[in-house]
C-alpha positions in Angstrom: 0.0 0.0 0.0 1.2 3.6 -0.6 3.0 5.1 2.3 3.9 1.8 4.0 7.6 2.5 4.2 10.1 1.2 6.8 9.2 2.6 10.2 10.3 2.0 13.7 8.4 -1.2 14.5 8.7 -0.9 18.3 6.7 2.4 18.4 3.0 2.2 17.5 1.8 5.0 15.2 -0.4 6.7 17.9 2.6 7.0 20.2 4.7 8.4 17.4 2.0 11.1 17.1 2.1 11.7 20.9 5.9 12.1 20.8 5.5 14.9 18.2 2.4 16.4 19.8 2.0 20.2 19.7 0.7 22.1 22.6 -1.6 24.3 20.4 -3.5 21.1 19.3 -4.8 20.4 22.9 -7.8 22.7 23.0 -8.9 21.8 19.5 -8.6 18.1 20.3 -10.6 18.4 23.5 -13.4 20.5 21.9 -13.5 18.0 19.0 -13.7 15.1 21.4 -16.7 16.7 23.2 -18.5 17.3 19.9 -17.7 13.8 18.7 -19.1 12.3 21.8 -22.5 13.8 21.2 -22.6 11.7 18.0 -20.9 8.6 19.3 -23.4 7.9 22.1 -26.7 7.9 20.2 -25.2 6.3 17.1 -23.4 3.6 19.1 -26.6 2.7 20.9 -28.6 2.7 17.6 -26.1 0.6 15.7 -25.9 -1.9 18.5 -29.7 -2.5 18.3 -29.3 -2.6 14.5 -26.9 -5.5 15.1 -29.5 -7.2 17.3 -27.6 -6.4 20.5 -28.4 -4.4 23.7 -27.8 -0.7 23.3 -25.2 -0.6 26.0 -22.8 -2.8 24.0 -22.6 0.0 21.4 -21.1 2.3 24.1 -18.7 -0.4 25.3 -17.6 -1.0 21.7 -17.1 2.7 21.1 -14.8 3.2 24.1 -12.5 0.3 23.4 -12.1 0.8 19.7 -11.3 4.5 20.1 -8.7 3.8 22.7 -7.1 1.0 20.7 -7.0 3.2 17.5 -5.5 6.1 19.5 -2.5 3.8 20.2 -2.2 1.9 16.9 -3.9 4.1 14.3 -1.7 5.9 11.8 -4.3 8.5 10.8 -4.5 11.5 13.2 -8.3 12.1 12.7 -9.9 8.8 11.5 -12.7 7.8 13.8 -13.7 4.2 14.5 -16.8 2.8 16.0 -20.0 0.8 15.4 -21.0 1.2 11.8 -24.4 1.1 10.0 -22.9 -1.0 7.2 -21.7 -3.7 9.6 -24.8 -3.9 11.7 -26.9 -6.0 9.4 -23.9 -8.3 8.7 -23.4 -8.8 12.5 -27.1 -9.6 12.9 -27.1 -11.9 10.0 -24.3 -13.9 11.5 -25.3 -13.9 15.2 -29.1 -14.1 15.2 -29.4 -17.4 13.4 -27.3 -19.0 16.2 -29.7 -17.9 18.9 -33.0 -19.6 19.5 -36.2 -17.6 19.0 -36.7 -15.0 21.7 -33.0 -15.7 22.5 -30.7 -14.9 25.3 -29.1 -11.4 25.0 -26.1 -12.6 26.9 -25.4 -15.3 24.3 -25.9 -12.8 21.5 -23.3 -10.5 23.1 -20.9 -13.4 23.5 -21.3 -14.4 19.9 -20.9 -10.8 18.7 -17.7 -10.5 20.9 -16.2 -13.6 19.4 -17.1 -12.3 16.0 -15.2 -9.1 16.8 -12.2 -11.2 17.9 -12.3 -13.2 14.6 -12.6 -10.0 12.5 -9.7 -8.5 14.5 -7.5 -11.6 13.9 -8.2 -11.7 10.2 -7.5 -8.0 9.8 -4.4 -8.2 11.9 -3.0 -11.0 9.8 -3.9 -9.2 6.6 -2.0 -6.1 7.9 1.1 -8.0 9.0 1.1 -10.0 5.8 0.7 -6.7 3.8 -2.5 -8.0 2.1 -4.1 -4.6 1.7 -4.9 -5.5 -1.9 -7.7 -7.8 -0.6 -9.8 -4.7 -0.1 -9.7 -4.3 -3.9 -11.7 -7.5 -4.4 -14.9 -5.4 -4.4 -15.0 -3.0 -7.4 -16.6 0.4 -7.2 -19.7 -0.6 -9.2 -20.4 -3.7 -7.1 -19.7 -1.8 -3.9 -22.3 0.8 -5.0 -24.8 -1.9 -5.7 -24.0 -3.6 -2.4 -24.4 -0.4 -0.4 -27.6 0.4 -2.1 -29.0 -3.0 -1.2 -27.7 -2.6 2.3 -29.4 0.8 2.6 -32.7 -0.6 1.5 -32.4 -3.6 3.8 -31.6 -1.4 6.8 -34.4 1.0 6.0 -37.0 -1.8 5.7 -35.8 -3.5 8.8 -36.1 -0.4 10.9 -39.6 0.6 9.7 -41.5 -1.6 12.3 -39.4 -0.1 15.1 -40.1 3.4 13.7 -43.8 2.6 13.8 -43.7 1.1 17.3 -44.1 -2.6 16.8 -42.0 -5.7 16.0 -41.8 -8.3 13.3 -40.1 -11.7 13.2 -39.7 -11.9 9.4 -36.4 -13.0 7.8 -35.5 -11.5 4.4 -36.4 -8.3 2.7 -39.6 -9.4 1.0 -40.9 -11.2 4.1 -40.1 -8.1 6.2 -42.0 -5.9 3.8 -44.9 -8.3 3.9 -45.0 -8.4 7.7 -44.6 -4.6 8.0 -47.5 -4.0 5.6 -49.6 -6.6 7.5 -48.8 -5.0 10.8 -50.0 -1.7 9.5 -53.2 -3.3 8.2 -53.7 -4.9 11.6 -53.4 -1.6 13.4 -50.2 -2.3 15.2 -48.7 1.1 14.5 -48.4 3.3 17.6 -49.3 6.9 16.5 -47.0 8.5 19.1 -44.1 6.3 18.0 -44.7 7.3 14.3 -44.8 10.9 15.2 -41.5 10.7 17.1 -39.7 8.6 14.5 -40.9 10.5 11.4 -40.2 13.9 13.1 -36.8 12.7 14.0 -35.9 11.7 10.4 -37.1 15.0 9.0 -35.3 17.0 11.7 -31.9 15.2 11.1 -32.1 15.5 7.3 -33.1 19.1 7.4 -30.4 20.1 9.9 -27.7 18.1 8.0 -28.6 19.9 4.8 -29.4 23.4 6.1 -27.1 23.6 9.2 -24.3 21.1 8.7 -22.2 22.4 11.6 -25.1 21.7 14.0 -25.0 18.2 15.6 -28.3 17.1 14.1 -28.4 13.7 15.8 -27.8 15.2 19.2 -30.4 17.9 18.7 -33.0 15.2 17.7 -32.1 13.0 20.6 -32.4 15.8 23.2 -35.7 16.9 21.7 -37.0 13.3 21.7 -36.0 12.9 25.4 -37.7 16.2 26.2 -40.8 15.1 24.3 -40.9 11.9 26.4 -41.0 13.9 29.6 -43.4 16.5 28.3 -46.0 14.1 26.8 -45.3 11.0 28.9 -44.7 9.0 25.7 -44.0 5.8 27.6 -47.7 5.6 28.6 -48.7 6.1 25.0 -47.0 2.9 23.9 -43.7 4.3 22.9 -40.7 2.0 23.8 -37.9 3.6 25.7 -34.2 2.7 26.0 -34.4 2.6 29.8 -31.7 2.7 32.4 -28.3 1.6 31.1 -26.1 -0.7 33.3 -23.8 1.3 35.5 -20.0 1.0 35.1 -17.8 -0.8 32.6 -17.6 -4.5 31.8 -14.6 -6.5 32.9 -12.1 -8.2 30.6 -14.1 -11.3 29.3 -13.4 -14.1 27.0 -16.6 -14.9 25.1 -18.3 -18.1 26.2 -19.6 -19.8 23.1 -19.9 -23.4 21.7 -17.4 -25.1 19.4 -20.1 -25.5 16.7 -20.6 -21.7 16.6 -17.1 -21.1 15.3 -17.7 -22.2 11.7 -20.7 -19.8 11.0 -19.0 -17.0 12.9 -15.8 -17.4 10.8 -17.8 -17.2 7.6 -19.5 -14.0 8.8 -16.1 -12.6 10.0 -14.6 -13.0 6.6 -17.3 -10.9 5.0 -17.3 -8.3 7.7 -13.5 -8.0 7.6 -13.6 -7.5 3.8 -16.2 -4.7 4.0 -14.4 -3.1 7.0 -11.1 -3.2 5.1 -12.6 -1.6 1.9 -14.3 1.0 4.0 -11.2 1.8 6.0 -8.9 2.1 3.0 -11.4 4.3 1.1 -11.9 6.6 4.2 -8.2 6.7 5.0 -7.4 7.6 1.4 -10.0 10.4 1.3 -9.0 12.1 4.5 -5.3 11.6 3.9 -5.7 13.5 0.6 -7.5 16.3 2.4 -5.1 16.6 5.3 -1.9 15.9 3.4 -1.0 12.8 5.4 0.3 9.5 4.0 -1.9 6.5 3.3 -0.5 3.7 5.5 -2.8 0.9 4.4 -1.1 -2.0 6.2 -0.8 0.0 9.4 -4.5 0.9 9.1 -5.4 -2.8 8.9 -3.3 -3.6 12.0 -5.0 -0.7 13.9 -8.5 -1.9 12.8 -7.6 -5.4 13.8 -6.4 -4.3 17.2 -9.5 -2.2 17.7 -11.8 -5.2 17.0 -9.8 -7.4 19.4 -10.1 -4.8 22.1 -13.8 -4.4 21.6 -14.3 -8.2 21.5 -12.6 -8.6 24.9 -15.0 -6.1 26.6 -18.4 -7.3 25.3 -18.2 -5.3 22.1 -18.8 -6.2 18.5 -17.0 -5.6 15.1 -16.2 -2.0 14.2 -15.1 -0.1 11.2 -14.1 3.5 10.3 -16.9 6.1 9.9 -16.7 8.7 7.2 -19.5 10.8 8.8 -18.0 10.8 12.3 -14.5 11.5 11.0 -15.9 14.4 9.1 -17.6 15.7 12.3 -14.2 15.4 14.1 -12.4 17.2 11.3 -15.0 20.1 11.2 -14.7 20.4 15.0 -10.9 21.0 14.7 -9.5 17.5 15.6 -5.7 17.4 15.2 -4.8 14.0 16.6 -6.0 10.7 18.1 -6.5 12.5 21.4 -9.9 13.5 20.1 -10.9 9.8 20.2 -9.4 9.4 23.7 -11.5 12.4 24.9 -14.6 10.8 23.4 -13.9 7.5 25.0 -13.3 9.1 28.4 -16.5 11.1 28.3 -18.5 7.9 27.5 -16.9 6.1 30.4 -17.8 9.0 32.7 -21.4 8.9 31.5 -21.6 5.1 32.2 -20.1 5.5 35.7 -21.8 8.7 36.8 -24.9 9.2 34.6 -26.2 5.8 33.4 -29.8 7.0 33.4 -29.0 10.0 31.1 -30.7 8.3 28.1 -33.4 6.2 29.9 -36.2 8.4 28.3 -34.8 8.1 24.8 -37.6 6.7 22.6 -36.8 3.6 20.5 -38.3 5.2 17.4 -35.7 8.0 17.8 -32.9 5.4 17.5 -34.7 4.0 14.5 -34.6 7.5 13.0 -30.8 7.6 13.6 -30.3 4.3 11.8 -32.6 5.2 8.9 -30.9 8.5 8.2 -27.6 6.7 8.3 -28.9 4.1 5.8 -29.9 6.9 3.5 -26.3 8.1 3.5 -25.1 4.6 2.5 -27.1 4.7 -0.8 -25.4 6.2 -3.8 -28.2 6.8 -6.4 -26.2 9.5 -8.3 -23.4 7.0 -8.7 -25.8 4.4 -10.0 -27.2 6.8 -12.5 -23.7 7.8 -13.6 -22.9 4.1 -14.2 -26.0 3.8 -16.4 -24.9 6.8 -18.5 -21.2 5.9 -18.7 -20.9 2.1 -18.8 -24.0 -0.2 -18.9 -22.0 -3.4 -18.1 -20.9 -1.9 -14.8 -24.4 -0.6 -14.1 -25.6 -4.2 -14.5 -23.0 -5.4 -12.0 -24.2 -2.8 -9.5 -27.8 -4.0 -10.0 -26.8 -7.6 -9.6 -25.0 -6.8 -6.3 -28.0 -4.8 -5.2 -30.4 -7.7 -5.9 -27.9 -10.1 -4.2 -28.2 -8.2 -1.0 -31.9 -7.4 -1.3 -33.1 -10.9 -2.2 -30.4 -13.3 -0.8 -29.4 -11.4 2.4 -26.5 -9.3 3.6 -23.8 -12.1 3.9 -24.7 -13.8 0.6 -24.9 -10.3 -0.9 -21.2 -9.6 -0.1 -20.3 -13.0 -1.6 -22.2 -12.0 -4.7 -20.5 -8.6 -4.8 -17.0 -10.2 -4.5 -17.8 -12.9 -7.0 -19.1 -10.4 -9.6 -16.0 -8.2 -9.2 -13.7 -11.2 -9.8 -15.8 -12.4 -12.7 -15.7 -8.9 -14.2 -11.9 -8.9 -14.0 -11.8 -12.3 -15.7 -14.3 -11.2 -18.4 -12.1 -8.3 -19.3 -9.0 -10.5 -19.5 -11.0 -13.2 -21.4 -12.3 -10.8 -24.1 -9.8 -8.0 -24.3 -10.2 -5.3 -26.9 -8.5 -6.1 -30.2 -8.5 -4.2 -33.4 -6.7 -3.5 -36.7 -4.3 -0.6 -37.0 -3.6 1.7 -39.9 -1.7 4.8 -40.8 -3.6 8.1 -40.6 -2.3 11.0 -42.8 -1.2 13.8 -40.5 -0.9 11.7 -37.4 2.2 10.0 -36.1 2.0 6.3 -35.3 -0.6 3.7 -36.1 -4.2 4.0 -35.1 -7.4 2.0 -34.6 -9.4 1.8 -37.9 -12.6 1.9 -35.9 -11.7 5.4 -34.7 -10.2 6.3 -38.1 -12.0 4.6 -40.9 -10.0 6.6 -43.4 -6.7 5.0 -42.2 -4.4 3.7 -44.9 -2.9 0.2 -45.1 -0.1 -1.6 -46.9 -1.5 -4.3 -49.3 -0.7 -7.7 -47.9 0.0 -6.5 -44.3 -2.5 -6.6 -41.4 -1.5 -4.9 -38.2 -3.4 -6.5 -35.4 -3.4 -5.2 -31.7 -4.6 -7.4 -28.8 -5.0 -5.4 -25.6 -4.3 -8.0 -23.0 -2.1 -10.9 -21.8 -2.3 -14.1 -23.7 -3.3 -17.0 -21.4 -5.4 -20.1 -21.3 -8.8 -18.4 -21.3 -8.3 -16.1 -24.3 -5.6 -17.8 -26.4 -8.1 -19.6 -28.6 -10.1 -16.3 -29.1 -6.8 -14.7 -30.2 -6.0 -17.5 -32.6 -9.5 -17.4 -34.1 -9.4 -13.6 -34.6 -5.9 -13.8 -36.3 -7.1 -16.7 -38.4 -10.2 -14.7 -39.5 -7.9 -11.8 -40.5 -5.6 -14.1 -42.4 -8.5 -15.6 -44.4 -9.8 -12.2 -45.4 -9.6 -10.8 -48.9 -7.3 -9.8 -50.2 -5.1 -12.5 -48.5 -2.3 -11.0 -46.4 1.4 -11.9 -46.6 2.2 -10.8 -43.0 0.0 -10.6 -40.0 1.8 -8.2 -37.7 0.9 -8.4 -34.0 1.3 -5.0 -32.3 2.3 -6.8 -29.0 3.1 -3.9 -26.7 -0.1 -4.5 -24.6 0.6 -8.3 -24.4 2.1 -8.5 -20.9 2.3 -12.3 -20.6 2.1 -15.5 -22.5 1.4 -18.7 -20.6 2.1 -22.3 -21.8 -1.4 -22.8 -23.2 -1.1 -19.6 -25.2 2.3 -20.7 -26.4 1.0 -23.9 -27.8 -1.8 -22.0 -29.6 0.8 -19.6 -31.1 2.8 -22.5 -32.3 -0.2 -24.1 -34.0 -1.3 -20.8 -35.4 2.1 -20.1 -36.9 2.2 -23.5 -38.5 -1.3 -23.1 -39.9 -0.5 -19.7 -41.3 2.8 -20.9 -42.8 0.9 -23.6 -44.7 -1.0 -20.8 -46.4 2.1 -18.8 -47.1 1.4 -16.2 -44.4 4.0 -15.1 -41.8 3.1 -14.3 -38.2 5.2 -11.3 -37.1 5.6 -9.5 -33.8 6.5 -5.9 -32.9 7.1 -4.2 -29.6 7.1 -7.4 -27.6 8.2 -6.7 -24.0 11.6 -8.2 -23.0 10.2 -10.5 -20.3 7.5 -11.8 -22.7 10.1 -12.3 -25.4 12.3 -14.3 -23.0 9.3 -16.5 -22.1 8.7 -17.2 -25.8 12.3 -18.2 -26.2 12.0 -20.5 -23.1 9.0 -22.1 -24.7 11.2 -22.7 -27.8 8.6 -21.0 -30.0 11.4 -19.6 -32.2 11.8 -23.0 -33.7 8.5 -22.3 -35.5 8.3 -18.5 -35.5 11.2 -17.1 -37.5 13.5 -15.1 -35.0 13.8 -12.5 -37.8 10.0 -11.8 -37.4 10.4 -10.1 -34.0 10.8 -6.3 -34.4 11.5 -3.7 -31.7 8.8 -1.3 -33.1 5.9 -1.3 -35.5 7.8 1.2 -37.6 10.7 -1.2 -38.0 8.4 -4.1 -39.0 6.6 -1.9 -41.5 9.9 -0.7 -43.0 11.1 -4.4 -43.3 7.8 -5.3 -45.0 8.0 -2.5 -47.5 11.6 -3.2 -48.3 10.7 -6.9 -48.9 7.5 -6.2 -51.0 7.7 -2.7 -52.2 4.1 -2.1 -51.0 2.7 1.4 -50.8 0.2 2.9 -48.5 -3.4 2.8 -49.9 -6.9 3.5 -48.6 -8.4 0.9 -46.3 -10.5 -1.8 -48.1 -10.5 -4.3 -45.3 -13.5 -4.3 -42.9 -12.5 -3.7 -39.2 -12.5 -6.7 -36.9 -15.8 -7.5 -35.2 -15.5 -6.4 -31.5 -18.1 -5.3 -29.1 
């Protein structure tokens, strides 16, 4: 990853920042920490419930991941914590392992072990410098995945927003049960009023007054409304008193047969967390002028997850929105997170009842507004306008999440990304080149139909490595060109884009050259890279292909052909190759 240069291994990045800390940063870091806490508390509680866990675990998780990242995190302002994109994945992994109506203690233990597994996977990836793993999800499939996740979260929170519960599993079933619940009159008017008002208030404040902590304002007004209108007596669920104090260091108590399903979920969560972390780190590093230290970021994320897992927490990731809040509030170092963690601990120890009157629909409003920010509809429209194949990838990823579920959806997204890479290598662009009067070099005849050619010479460019999957397609295209009229004398391969030739492709080249030679046609190469040329010699292809038919440039090959045949440039009379 960029920026991962040799550093002193004995000193964690956060401590390096502390050693270089500037006195003028202190006030700004403290103020930013206070502002950040106002967002961390309600979001932490809301995302814990999104994951199917008690609200208090969101606060435990926030404290431990902030402290761990403050020590091991290379970015001075990146903020970690419970995340809306991970919540459904945690729930999808943990809830099936709990019996209906299940034990919240077992749910916490499972989620904590999940955090430990995610931490271990991410740590190993960082130590092994496997940051490229995050690139397994392409931008179009990530857009589709996030759009599907946004819809899944929104639908899942609607019953809570309307004051009732459903037990459905799957998007379509959840929609059906929600509609049935409305038809059966289960909606609580007071809950609807709180939830809808909360959503509107957050969205309006975020758009009109972005510097105002919209979530905090909504939460405080919701608590005030509970006291003023006695919402609890009107059927509105409340958060209630939080447990006082902080949990002890605990190893999660789970069964051996839980490890397999948890590991599968941990792989998906780690992949999404890595992709999210690298993208956020890149964005904020660019804005602040810092280096992108991808492998150090993975080690820090892994450590934060392990720390959360040992104190009844659940998997975490970076948060673009919370990092932006910290940045706008003036954060200068990881001390901002330490201040936020300290204030949450003080609240748990001294004021555990501070949020007892917070309505559950208000938490649903927090989650729903966060889900809206996950969706990228402009990006989807841009894909439709710019590249339809990638738009279809985004739609397939969206449907994978919406119809199959969150965890299968991430598998679909990764699979589609890999297949798209393979598709491009399998069917690379290829074309015929010609000379365009007034332009240097040789150009695609599709772009320049007026391009000139030399009679008896076809210049063919194949834009990709030659390997087992596309070697036959290459052979078929060259054969088609060789059989065209008028019949060529040379088929010249403009081989600069050919970055590799494997043994399967070598066999195909040998058979192709023999078949062309039988028709009196020579297979000629120009601009072949030295490593590829050495492979061709190692494969002993020069026994069949004349060593004199390898030229350093297209110009040199064309000059040799003209000297041999006396051909002159003429207008193109050969149809361009058929390529989508």
